[in-house]
N, CA, C and O atoms as a GROMACS GRO file, in nm:
protein
  384
    1MET      N    1   9.510  13.192   5.292
    1MET     CA    2   9.602  13.296   5.262
    1MET      C    3   9.546  13.375   5.142
    1MET      O    4   9.517  13.321   5.035
    2SER      N    5   9.533  13.504   5.166
    2SER     CA    6   9.480  13.592   5.074
    2SER      C    7   9.563  13.634   4.963
    2SER      O    8   9.673  13.680   4.993
    3ARG      N    9   9.530  13.626   4.838
    3ARG     CA   10   9.610  13.669   4.727
    3ARG      C   11   9.571  13.806   4.683
    3ARG      O   12   9.514  13.829   4.576
    4ARG      N   13   9.608  13.905   4.778
    4ARG     CA   14   9.574  14.041   4.749
    4ARG      C   15   9.693  14.121   4.793
    4ARG      O   16   9.756  14.092   4.895
    5CYS      N   17   9.724  14.226   4.713
    5CYS     CA   18   9.833  14.319   4.737
    5CYS      C   19   9.797  14.406   4.851
    5CYS      O   20   9.685  14.458   4.856
    6GLU      N   21   9.887  14.426   4.947
    6GLU     CA   22   9.850  14.499   5.069
    6GLU      C   23   9.863  14.655   5.048
    6GLU      O   24   9.828  14.736   5.134
    7LEU      N   25   9.915  14.690   4.927
    7LEU     CA   26   9.927  14.834   4.897
    7LEU      C   27   9.828  14.889   4.803
    7LEU      O   28   9.772  14.997   4.823
    8THR      N   29   9.804  14.808   4.692
    8THR     CA   30   9.719  14.856   4.586
    8THR      C   31   9.587  14.782   4.575
    8THR      O   32   9.507  14.818   4.489
    9ALA      N   33   9.558  14.676   4.661
    9ALA     CA   34   9.439  14.598   4.672
    9ALA      C   35   9.415  14.516   4.541
    9ALA      O   36   9.301  14.480   4.511
   10LYS      N   37   9.523  14.487   4.466
   10LYS     CA   38   9.502  14.403   4.344
   10LYS      C   39   9.470  14.263   4.390
   10LYS      O   40   9.533  14.210   4.482
   11ALA      N   41   9.376  14.208   4.329
   11ALA     CA   42   9.311  14.078   4.370
   11ALA      C   43   9.304  13.988   4.242
   11ALA      O   44   9.323  14.036   4.130
   12PRO      N   45   9.276  13.853   4.264
   12PRO     CA   46   9.258  13.776   4.147
   12PRO      C   47   9.146  13.818   4.054
   12PRO      O   48   9.043  13.861   4.105
   13GLN      N   49   9.156  13.810   3.929
   13GLN     CA   50   9.048  13.837   3.839
   13GLN      C   51   8.994  13.711   3.769
   13GLN      O   52   9.070  13.615   3.752
   14VAL      N   53   8.872  13.709   3.728
   14VAL     CA   54   8.815  13.590   3.672
   14VAL      C   55   8.790  13.613   3.519
   14VAL      O   56   8.746  13.720   3.476
   15GLY      N   57   8.819  13.512   3.444
   15GLY     CA   58   8.806  13.513   3.301
   15GLY      C   59   8.786  13.383   3.245
   15GLY      O   60   8.750  13.291   3.318
   16HIS      N   61   8.809  13.363   3.107
   16HIS     CA   62   8.790  13.242   3.032
   16HIS      C   63   8.920  13.202   2.982
   16HIS      O   64   9.007  13.282   2.945
   17LYS      N   65   8.931  13.064   2.983
   17LYS     CA   66   9.046  12.998   2.905
   17LYS      C   67   8.975  12.966   2.775
   17LYS      O   68   8.867  12.907   2.783
   18VAL      N   69   9.022  12.997   2.660
   18VAL     CA   70   8.954  12.982   2.530
   18VAL      C   71   9.040  12.875   2.459
   18VAL      O   72   9.161  12.893   2.444
   19SER      N   73   8.977  12.766   2.417
   19SER     CA   74   9.055  12.664   2.356
   19SER      C   75   9.055  12.692   2.204
   19SER      O   76   8.992  12.788   2.160
   20HIS      N   77   9.121  12.614   2.127
   20HIS     CA   78   9.127  12.625   1.979
   20HIS      C   79   8.995  12.619   1.915
   20HIS      O   80   8.968  12.689   1.817
   21SER      N   81   8.906  12.528   1.975
   21SER     CA   82   8.773  12.514   1.923
   21SER      C   83   8.671  12.610   1.985
   21SER      O   84   8.549  12.592   1.976
   22ASN      N   85   8.728  12.710   2.048
   22ASN     CA   86   8.648  12.825   2.110
   22ASN      C   87   8.570  12.774   2.229
   22ASN      O   88   8.470  12.839   2.261
   23ILE      N   89   8.601  12.671   2.297
   23ILE     CA   90   8.528  12.630   2.418
   23ILE      C   91   8.588  12.724   2.535
   23ILE      O   92   8.709  12.742   2.548
   24LYS      N   93   8.494  12.780   2.614
   24LYS     CA   94   8.535  12.859   2.720
   24LYS      C   95   8.516  12.797   2.850
   24LYS      O   96   8.408  12.745   2.880
   25THR      N   97   8.622  12.799   2.933
   25THR     CA   98   8.618  12.743   3.068
   25THR      C   99   8.669  12.848   3.167
   25THR      O  100   8.760  12.925   3.133
   26LYS      N  101   8.614  12.854   3.284
   26LYS     CA  102   8.655  12.955   3.381
   26LYS      C  103   8.800  12.934   3.425
   26LYS      O  104   8.851  12.823   3.436
   27ARG      N  105   8.860  13.048   3.449
   27ARG     CA  106   8.997  13.042   3.506
   27ARG      C  107   9.016  13.170   3.590
   27ARG      O  108   8.936  13.263   3.586
   28ARG      N  109   9.126  13.170   3.664
   28ARG     CA  110   9.160  13.285   3.753
   28ARG      C  111   9.290  13.340   3.707
   28ARG      O  112   9.384  13.265   3.685
   29PHE      N  113   9.299  13.477   3.689
   29PHE     CA  114   9.424  13.546   3.674
   29PHE      C  115   9.473  13.597   3.797
   29PHE      O  116   9.414  13.692   3.850
   30LEU      N  117   9.590  13.538   3.858
   30LEU     CA  118   9.638  13.578   3.983
   30LEU      C  119   9.738  13.694   3.972
   30LEU      O  120   9.815  13.698   3.876
   31PRO      N  121   9.740  13.787   4.064
   31PRO     CA  122   9.827  13.893   4.061
   31PRO      C  123   9.972  13.848   4.085
   31PRO      O  124   9.991  13.749   4.156
   32ASN      N  125  10.068  13.910   4.035
   32ASN     CA  126  10.206  13.876   4.056
   32ASN      C  127  10.257  13.934   4.195
   32ASN      O  128  10.309  14.046   4.200
   33LEU      N  129  10.240  13.857   4.304
   33LEU     CA  130  10.277  13.896   4.436
   33LEU      C  131  10.415  13.854   4.478
   33LEU      O  132  10.459  13.746   4.438
   34CYS      N  133  10.487  13.933   4.558
   34CYS     CA  134  10.620  13.887   4.617
   34CYS      C  135  10.608  13.943   4.762
   34CYS      O  136  10.538  14.040   4.791
   35ASN      N  137  10.684  13.872   4.853
   35ASN     CA  138  10.698  13.911   4.978
   35ASN      C  139  10.834  13.994   4.986
   35ASN      O  140  10.945  13.947   4.959
   36VAL      N  141  10.811  14.122   5.026
   36VAL     CA  142  10.925  14.216   5.021
   36VAL      C  143  10.948  14.278   5.159
   36VAL      O  144  10.856  14.279   5.241
   37THR      N  145  11.057  14.326   5.187
   37THR     CA  146  11.090  14.395   5.306
   37THR      C  147  11.117  14.542   5.264
   37THR      O  148  11.216  14.573   5.199
   38LEU      N  149  11.027  14.629   5.304
   38LEU     CA  150  11.049  14.776   5.262
   38LEU      C  151  11.095  14.852   5.394
   38LEU      O  152  11.058  14.811   5.504
   39ILE      N  153  11.173  14.957   5.380
   39ILE     CA  154  11.219  15.033   5.485
   39ILE      C  155  11.147  15.167   5.501
   39ILE      O  156  11.140  15.246   5.406
   40SER      N  157  11.096  15.191   5.614
   40SER     CA  158  11.020  15.309   5.648
   40SER      C  159  11.122  15.420   5.704
   40SER      O  160  11.177  15.396   5.811
   41ASP      N  161  11.150  15.533   5.642
   41ASP     CA  162  11.246  15.629   5.691
   41ASP      C  163  11.189  15.693   5.815
   41ASP      O  164  11.262  15.715   5.911
   42ALA      N  165  11.058  15.724   5.816
   42ALA     CA  166  11.003  15.795   5.938
   42ALA      C  167  11.002  15.702   6.066
   42ALA      O  168  11.026  15.746   6.178
   43LEU      N  169  10.973  15.578   6.043
   43LEU     CA  170  10.964  15.493   6.161
   43LEU      C  171  11.108  15.429   6.193
   43LEU      O  172  11.131  15.379   6.303
   44GLY      N  173  11.194  15.434   6.097
   44GLY     CA  174  11.331  15.386   6.122
   44GLY      C  175  11.341  15.241   6.130
   44GLY      O  176  11.435  15.189   6.192
   45ARG      N  177  11.247  15.167   6.069
   45ARG     CA  178  11.247  15.018   6.077
   45ARG      C  179  11.204  14.951   5.941
   45ARG      O  180  11.152  15.023   5.856
   46SER      N  181  11.221  14.827   5.919
   46SER     CA  182  11.177  14.768   5.811
   46SER      C  183  11.047  14.694   5.824
   46SER      O  184  11.016  14.647   5.933
   47VAL      N  185  10.970  14.680   5.719
   47VAL     CA  186  10.843  14.616   5.721
   47VAL      C  187  10.816  14.518   5.612
   47VAL      O  188  10.832  14.544   5.492
   48ARG      N  189  10.770  14.394   5.662
   48ARG     CA  190  10.750  14.301   5.554
   48ARG      C  191  10.610  14.299   5.504
   48ARG      O  192  10.516  14.291   5.583
   49LEU      N  193  10.594  14.306   5.374
   49LEU     CA  194  10.459  14.320   5.312
   49LEU      C  195  10.452  14.219   5.194
   49LEU      O  196  10.552  14.182   5.134
   50LYS      N  197  10.321  14.176   5.165
   50LYS     CA  198  10.301  14.109   5.043
   50LYS      C  199  10.248  14.198   4.931
   50LYS      O  200  10.132  14.240   4.932
   51VAL      N  201  10.327  14.224   4.845
   51VAL     CA  202  10.311  14.340   4.747
   51VAL      C  203  10.316  14.285   4.598
   51VAL      O  204  10.393  14.193   4.569
   52SER      N  205  10.234  14.342   4.509
   52SER     CA  206  10.242  14.320   4.364
   52SER      C  207  10.362  14.385   4.313
   52SER      O  208  10.412  14.478   4.375
   53THR      N  209  10.411  14.341   4.204
   53THR     CA  210  10.538  14.392   4.145
   53THR      C  211  10.504  14.531   4.091
   53THR      O  212  10.589  14.621   4.090
   54ASN      N  213  10.372  14.549   4.042
   54ASN     CA  214  10.339  14.688   3.996
   54ASN      C  215  10.343  14.784   4.110
   54ASN      O  216  10.384  14.899   4.092
   55ALA      N  217  10.303  14.741   4.231
   55ALA     CA  218  10.304  14.834   4.352
   55ALA      C  219  10.442  14.861   4.396
   55ALA      O  220  10.473  14.971   4.442
   56LEU      N  221  10.532  14.760   4.382
   56LEU     CA  222  10.679  14.786   4.414
   56LEU      C  223  10.738  14.889   4.320
   56LEU      O  224  10.822  14.969   4.363
   57LYS      N  225  10.695  14.891   4.190
   57LYS     CA  226  10.752  14.995   4.099
   57LYS      C  227  10.691  15.125   4.138
   57LYS      O  228  10.760  15.226   4.127
   58SER      N  229  10.566  15.134   4.184
   58SER     CA  230  10.498  15.252   4.221
   58SER      C  231  10.565  15.318   4.352
   58SER      O  232  10.580  15.440   4.363
   59VAL      N  233  10.600  15.230   4.443
   59VAL     CA  234  10.668  15.270   4.561
   59VAL      C  235  10.799  15.343   4.531
   59VAL      O  236  10.830  15.449   4.585
   60ASP      N  237  10.871  15.281   4.444
   60ASP     CA  238  11.002  15.338   4.398
   60ASP      C  239  10.978  15.472   4.324
   60ASP      O  240  11.057  15.565   4.336
   61HIS      N  241  10.878  15.479   4.252
   61HIS     CA  242  10.848  15.602   4.164
   61HIS      C  243  10.804  15.722   4.260
   61HIS      O  244  10.839  15.838   4.236
   62ARG      N  245  10.729  15.689   4.365
   62ARG     CA  246  10.677  15.790   4.454
   62ARG      C  247  10.783  15.833   4.564
   62ARG      O  248  10.762  15.927   4.641
   63GLY      N  249  10.890  15.762   4.566
   63GLY     CA  250  11.001  15.807   4.654
   63GLY      C  251  11.003  15.728   4.789
   63GLY      O  252  11.050  15.782   4.890
   64GLY      N  253  10.954  15.603   4.792
   64GLY     CA  254  10.972  15.521   4.909
   64GLY      C  255  10.840  15.489   4.969
   64GLY      O  256  10.737  15.542   4.926
   65LEU      N  257  10.840  15.406   5.065
   65LEU     CA  258  10.724  15.347   5.146
   65LEU      C  259  10.635  15.463   5.199
   65LEU      O  260  10.514  15.470   5.179
   66ASP      N  261  10.709  15.554   5.269
   66ASP     CA  262  10.641  15.659   5.345
   66ASP      C  263  10.561  15.748   5.250
   66ASP      O  264  10.442  15.770   5.272
   67ALA      N  265  10.622  15.797   5.147
   67ALA     CA  266  10.555  15.881   5.044
   67ALA      C  267  10.437  15.811   4.988
   67ALA      O  268  10.331  15.872   4.971
   68PHE      N  269  10.454  15.669   4.954
   68PHE     CA  270  10.350  15.597   4.890
   68PHE      C  271  10.224  15.588   4.988
   68PHE      O  272  10.110  15.612   4.949
   69LEU      N  273  10.252  15.554   5.113
   69LEU     CA  274  10.148  15.535   5.208
   69LEU      C  275  10.064  15.668   5.234
   69LEU      O  276   9.941  15.669   5.236
   70LEU      N  277  10.141  15.778   5.253
   70LEU     CA  278  10.072  15.900   5.275
   70LEU      C  279   9.991  15.946   5.167
   70LEU      O  280   9.892  16.014   5.194
   71LYS      N  281  10.019  15.916   5.039
   71LYS     CA  282   9.944  15.953   4.922
   71LYS      C  283   9.829  15.850   4.898
   71LYS      O  284   9.730  15.889   4.836
   72ALA      N  285   9.833  15.731   4.938
   72ALA     CA  286   9.740  15.625   4.913
   72ALA      C  287   9.614  15.641   4.982
   72ALA      O  288   9.609  15.688   5.095
   73LYS      N  289   9.506  15.602   4.913
   73LYS     CA  290   9.370  15.606   4.968
   73LYS      C  291   9.353  15.496   5.076
   73LYS      O  292   9.405  15.386   5.059
   74ALA      N  293   9.282  15.524   5.184
   74ALA     CA  294   9.260  15.427   5.290
   74ALA      C  295   9.180  15.301   5.250
   74ALA      O  296   9.199  15.194   5.308
   75ASP      N  297   9.094  15.315   5.152
   75ASP     CA  298   9.013  15.193   5.119
   75ASP      C  299   9.089  15.092   5.039
   75ASP      O  300   9.047  14.978   5.024
   76GLU      N  301   9.206  15.138   4.984
   76GLU     CA  302   9.285  15.050   4.907
   76GLU      C  303   9.382  14.971   4.984
   76GLU      O  304   9.426  14.865   4.942
   77LEU      N  305   9.418  15.024   5.102
   77LEU     CA  306   9.522  14.960   5.185
   77LEU      C  307   9.469  14.845   5.269
   77LEU      O  308   9.350  14.841   5.301
   78SER      N  309   9.556  14.751   5.305
   78SER     CA  310   9.520  14.646   5.386
   78SER      C  311   9.523  14.696   5.535
   78SER      O  312   9.581  14.801   5.563
   79PRO      N  313   9.461  14.622   5.629
   79PRO     CA  314   9.468  14.674   5.769
   79PRO      C  315   9.596  14.701   5.825
   79PRO      O  316   9.616  14.796   5.900
   80ARG      N  317   9.699  14.608   5.785
   80ARG     CA  318   9.842  14.631   5.838
   80ARG      C  319   9.902  14.758   5.777
   80ARG      O  320   9.973  14.831   5.846
   81ALA      N  321   9.873  14.788   5.641
   81ALA     CA  322   9.919  14.900   5.572
   81ALA      C  323   9.854  15.024   5.638
   81ALA      O  324   9.922  15.126   5.653
   82LEU      N  325   9.729  15.018   5.675
   82LEU     CA  326   9.663  15.138   5.731
   82LEU      C  327   9.721  15.175   5.874
   82LEU      O  328   9.732  15.292   5.912
   83VAL      N  329   9.755  15.070   5.946
   83VAL     CA  330   9.822  15.090   6.078
   83VAL      C  331   9.957  15.160   6.052
   83VAL      O  332   9.993  15.251   6.126
   84LEU      N  333  10.029  15.118   5.951
   84LEU     CA  334  10.159  15.175   5.922
   84LEU      C  335  10.146  15.318   5.879
   84LEU      O  336  10.225  15.404   5.917
   85LYS      N  337  10.043  15.344   5.797
   85LYS     CA  338  10.013  15.487   5.757
   85LYS      C  339   9.995  15.575   5.873
   85LYS      O  340  10.057  15.680   5.881
   86ARG      N  341   9.910  15.535   5.964
   86ARG     CA  342   9.876  15.610   6.080
   86ARG      C  343   9.997  15.629   6.170
   86ARG      O  344  10.012  15.737   6.227
   87GLN      N  345  10.080  15.535   6.184
   87GLN     CA  346  10.204  15.554   6.262
   87GLN      C  347  10.295  15.647   6.193
   87GLN      O  348  10.356  15.731   6.261
   88ILE      N  349  10.311  15.641   6.059
   88ILE     CA  350  10.396  15.737   5.990
   88ILE      C  351  10.347  15.884   6.002
   88ILE      O  352  10.425  15.978   6.015
   89GLN      N  353  10.210  15.898   5.994
   89GLN     CA  354  10.154  16.029   6.006
   89GLN      C  355  10.179  16.085   6.141
   89GLN      O  356  10.215  16.203   6.152
   90LYS      N  357  10.162  16.003   6.249
   90LYS     CA  358  10.174  16.044   6.384
   90LYS      C  359  10.329  16.086   6.417
   90LYS      O  360  10.360  16.182   6.487
   91LYS      N  361  10.418  15.998   6.357
   91LYS     CA  362  10.559  16.036   6.375
   91LYS      C  363  10.601  16.157   6.303
   91LYS      O  364  10.685  16.233   6.353
   92LEU      N  365  10.543  16.182   6.178
   92LEU     CA  366  10.581  16.310   6.108
   92LEU      C  367  10.519  16.436   6.172
   92LEU      O  368  10.576  16.544   6.165
   93GLN      N  369  10.400  16.420   6.234
   93GLN     CA  370  10.345  16.538   6.305
   93GLN      C  371  10.418  16.567   6.434
   93GLN      O  372  10.420  16.682   6.477
   94ALA      N  373  10.476  16.469   6.496
   94ALA     CA  374  10.539  16.478   6.622
   94ALA      C  375  10.676  16.552   6.590
   94ALA      O  376  10.713  16.643   6.665
   95THR      N  377  10.748  16.516   6.483
   95THR     CA  378  10.874  16.574   6.458
   95THR      C  379  10.861  16.718   6.396
   95THR      O  380  10.954  16.798   6.400
   96GLY      N  381  10.740  16.746   6.339
   96GLY     CA  382  10.718  16.884   6.281
   96GLY      C  383  10.748  16.890   6.144
   96GLY      O  384  10.735  16.996   6.083
   0.00000   0.00000   0.00000
C-alpha cells in the first residue's frame, strides 16, 4: 500500500530521531493522508482518492477537483488522477 498523495505526490521523508544524548537513529516522516470522496462537476460523479490534508486544502482553494486537476502538472499526479484529468479535459472540450 503506497503512502503517497494521489494529487500532490507527497511521499514519506527520511530523517533522524535525536535523543537527549544526541544519538541519531533513522526514522520516517509519513504524510498526513486521508481517504476522501471528491465530486467532479464536469464528469457529474464522485471519485475516491487517497489525498494529503494539504492537497485537500489546495483543492478547496483552487475551486474544486476539476480546477485543481486541470492546473496540476502531469508528473505529480498518480495514474488514476491522470486518467481523471484526461476525462475532464475531454468532457470540457466536447461541451465547448
